[in-house]
N, C-alpha and C positions, 0 to 999 in steps of 0.2 A: 773566689769562694773556695774555702778549704774544708776538709773533712771536719776539722775541729769546730769551725763556724757552723757547719750544718748540724753537728751534734749539739752545740749550744742552743741553736734556734729550735731544735726539735726536743730539747730537754732530755737528751739521752747521752750515753757515753760514746766516745770515739770508737771503741771496739764494736758497739752496736751498729753504728753507721757502716763500719767496715764489713760487718756480717751482711747487711742489706746489699752493699755493693758487690759482695761475692756470691749473692744468691743463696745464702745459708737459710735453712728452714727454721732454725731455732730462734726466731724473732716473732713476737706477737703481731698478729695481722694489723691491728690498729697502729702499732709503732711503725711497722714496715710501711704502711700507707702514708703516715706522716712524714717519714724520712724520704720516701719516694717523691712525694709532692714537693718537698723542699729542693731535692736534687733537680727535679724538672723545672721548678720555678726559677732557680738561680743558674740553670744551664751548666751544672757541674759536670765535668768530664774527667775521668781518672787519667792522669798522665801515664803514658806508656812509652817506653823506649821500644826499639825494634825487637819484637817478640817478648818484651818484658811483661810478666804477669799473665800472659796468655798460655792456654794449653795448645798443643799442636793438633787442633781439630777444626774442621769446618762442618757446621751443621747443615744438612740438606733435608728439607721437609716438603712432602707432596700432600696435596689434598686427598689424592687416592693413589695407591701404589699397587696396581693390578694389571699392568699391560706392558707390552714390548716397547711402547712409547717411553715409559719411565726408564727402562733399561738403557736407552740411548742417552738420556740425560745423565743418569748415574755414571755412565762411561766417561762422559765429558768432564764432569766435576772431579771424578776420581783421577783422571789422567793428569789434570793440572795439580791437584792436591799432592799426588805422589811425587811429581817433579819438584815440589816445594818441601817435601819431607813432612807432609801433613796427612792426617787420617780423616776419613769422612764418617760422620755419625748420621745415620738415616732415620727419619721419622715420618709418620703419616698422621694427618689431621682428621682422619675418619670421615672424609667427604665434606668437611666444613671448609669454607674459603678462608677462614681466619683460624690459625692454630689456637689451641687452648692455652691459658696462662701457664699451665703446667709445663708446656714445652719451653716457654720463655724462661721459667724458673730453672729448668735443666740446663739451658744454654748459659745462663748467668752463673750457675753453680760450676759448670765446667770451665768458665771463662774462655769460651771458644774464640778463635781468631776472627771468624766471620760466619754469616748464615746465608744460605741460598734458599729462596722460597719458590716453588714451582706451581704456577697456576693458582697462586694464593696471595695473600697480603696480610699485613699486620694492622691491628687497631692502633689508633693514635697513642694510647697509653703504653702499648707494647713497644711501639717505636721509641717512645721516650725512655723506657727502661733500658733498651739496648744501647741507645745513644749515650745515656748517662755512664755506661760502662765502656764506651768506646768500641762497641761491637757493631760493625757495619753489616747491612744486609742488602741483597740484590734480588729482585723478582725476575723469574724467567717466565715468559709468555703470560703476562698479567691478565687476570680475568677482566678487569675494567681499566679505566684510565688511572694509572698509579699516581699521577701528579708529576709536575716538572721537577720536584725535589727528590723523587724516589728513584734510585738507580734501577734500571730494568733492561732486559734483553729480550727481543722478540724476533719475528720474521715478517717479511713483506706479504702479509696475508691477502691484502686487496689484490696485489699483482698476481698472487698465486691463483686466486679465484678467477681473475680475468684470463690468465693464460690457459687454465683448464677448460674454461667455457669456449674460448676462441678456438682451441684445438678441435673441439667437437663441432663447432660451427664450420670451420674450414673443411672438415670431413664431409659436410653436407647435412648435418643434423639441424633440425629446426624445432623439434619438440624435445627440449632438454630439461630434465628435472634436477633438483638439488636436494641433498639431505644434509642440512647443517648441524651444528652442535647446539648447545643450549643458547637461548635467545639473549641471556644476560652476559654471555661471554664475548669479550671484545674481538678475539680472533675469529670467532664464528661469524659475527656480524660483518666483519671486514671481508671474509671469503664470499659470503652471500652478496655483499655489495659489489664485489668484483664480478661475480656471476651475472648480476642484473645489469651492470654497466656493459658487459660484453654483448648481452642480448640487445640492449638498447642501441649500441653502436652498429649492430648488424640489422637493425630495423625489425627485430623479432619481439612481438608483444609478450610480456611476462604473464604467464598463466598462474595465478595464485595456487591453483590445485597442484601444481608441480613443485611447490616449495614446501618442504617438510623439515621438521625439527627433531633432532635426535639428541644423543648425549656423548657422541664420539666413540661409543662402544659397539661391539659386534651385534648385540641383541637389537639395539635401536636401528641399526642398518638393515637387519633382517625384517623387522616389523614395518618400518617406513617403506622399505623396498617392496614388500609384499603389497602394501596399500597402493603404491604407484603402479605396479605391474598388473593389478586387478582393475585399473581404470579402463573404461570402455575405449578411450583413445589414449592408450598408454604411451609413455615416452619412448623414444628410440635411443636415448642416451641419458645417463645420470652422472652428475658430479657429486661424489660422496665427500663430505667434509673431513674425512679421516680414512686412513687405510683400513682401520678396524671396521668402520661402517661399510666400507667397500666389501670386506669379507662377508659381513652379514648380508649385503645385497646379493653377493654371489650365491649364498645359500638360498635366499628367497627365489632367485632365478632358477636354481636347480630344482627346487620343490615344485615350481610352476611350469617346468619344461621350457624355459626361455634360454636360448643359447647365447653365450657371450663369445665373440662380439657379433656373431651373425645377425642376431635379432636385438641385441642390446649392447651398446658401448658403455664402458664404465671408466671413470677417472677418479682416482683417490687423492689423498693428501697426506703427506709425511715422508713417503718412501722408506718405510720400515724395511729391515732386511727380508721379512717374510714376503714382501710385495713381489719380488722376482720369482718366488717359488709358487705363487698362486696359479691356479689353472683356469684360464690362461694367465701368464704373467701380467701384472697390473700396470697400466699406464697411470702415473701419479705425479703429483707436484712434490718435489723434494724440499722438505723443510729441514734445514741443517741443525737438527736437534743437538747432536754432539757438539758442534761448533758453538751453538748458542750457550750451552752449559759451560764450555771452556771459557768463552768471553765473560760470562757472568762471574765465574770463579776468579778470573784475572782482575776483573773490576773490583770485586769484593776485597781481594788481597791488596790492591792499590790503595783502596780506602783505609784498610786496616793499618797500612804503613804510613798513613798521614798524607797520602797523595790525593790528587783529584783527577779523575779520568777526563779526557778531552770532551766526551759526551756522556751524560748520565742516561740517555735513552739510545739504544742501538736496535736497529731492525735489519737483520741479515737478509741477503737476497735469496729468493726461491727460484727453482728451475723445474721445468716440465721434463719428465722422463717418459718417453714414449715406448710402450711395450705392445703386447698383443691383445689387450682388452678393449682397444678402440679401433673402429674401422668405419668406412662409409655405411650409411643406412641401407638396409636391404631394399631392392627394387629401384 
């Protein structure tokens, strides 16, 4: 399939098809839709030589851009992009798990080399539009199951939840709570599954009252933490599903006069730089965020050059980093 054949089938000129391929705005919506449908139906992909027709940019989009977590990802993408002589264009989807079509339009207009999506995904028609222009994308820490054909990079979340909970069990804790992230997010479910598996292996019954759901941010850690600490039979330890939620839990403990780790042990998740400066320094599961972003960028560039990575799904290892926020239970 050639551009001229697409133009003939759509009843438009070759320059019009070229404008659609280049993401130009000066094409009527109905015409654009007709051309896009033909491109998708016939599987047309623009031929590109090494770097030919591409701008020296990588697009990086977050569903939310408001935490130290995002900085670690940006650092990883920028490190690889800089080594390849590329620039990073940063965007936010305003809390939506799928970017708006306007973001796709801008990527097409720039003719970016590749796109990295963090905690997000694309609608099928958006994927088709990028594919038609030969612009690959990779998902970092996908919200749900991205599918076998979608390149993605995550971490061993189940193992992380297991290691965090086993650490607390080994210290002697039996009443262990968890503050997870959103229920619909894959990594959150995996961490809670690891938590429950560790309890089960140790013969400890899971108390549903000790399982709370947050949103990975400080405020939810504080609010869910306060709920847990106000229980008549409060937990002696809490596994927080993110370092930011652990920070919120610290604040709830401070407000209620609960000392860490003397009266409450806390384990976080991520190992953000701030974790070592918390008071006391936070025991946490290190999620290799910067390395995840680096691997995603390398994968995207391999695809952009016409190669195929050995694996389209990578899960990097996690490690438990023990600091001063966890200790045996009092008494």
